[in-house]
C-alpha angles and dihedrals in degrees: 000000000000086000095053121105141055117315127183135202089211130017091251089060085068102048105033113128094180098076091247100113096130093167096051115119121187113199117197131160085258106043153352108241118200130178096279105004144054126214124201125184112269095204137333116342126214103238134180128164093277105027147041131188141169143100119312132193112227128205125186144121091020097305139100126209143160127233139166110244127186122193120194130175106221119176092333095312126104114232115200118195122184136180135226095066099016114236139151130208130186121213136189121222113256114239099194 
């Protein structure tokens, strides 16, 4: 639950009213919603109070793919790490 909510890579991702918040991530118990894709758990997730990780099935722009995602709450920031290719992104919680 501590991971749920709206998270932005930049402050503008949280406040854009033009639909161009490309760095906005919305975390719920059912999915991860990105700018042009939606990810749903593809099986059991490993969950703790401040983290969640596992395989997700993504859909977006007419395609479907699978990827490992790890979400960790660190010092009030959300760190998302993914595989294939390996990358890490740090988000701030949106206040609006």
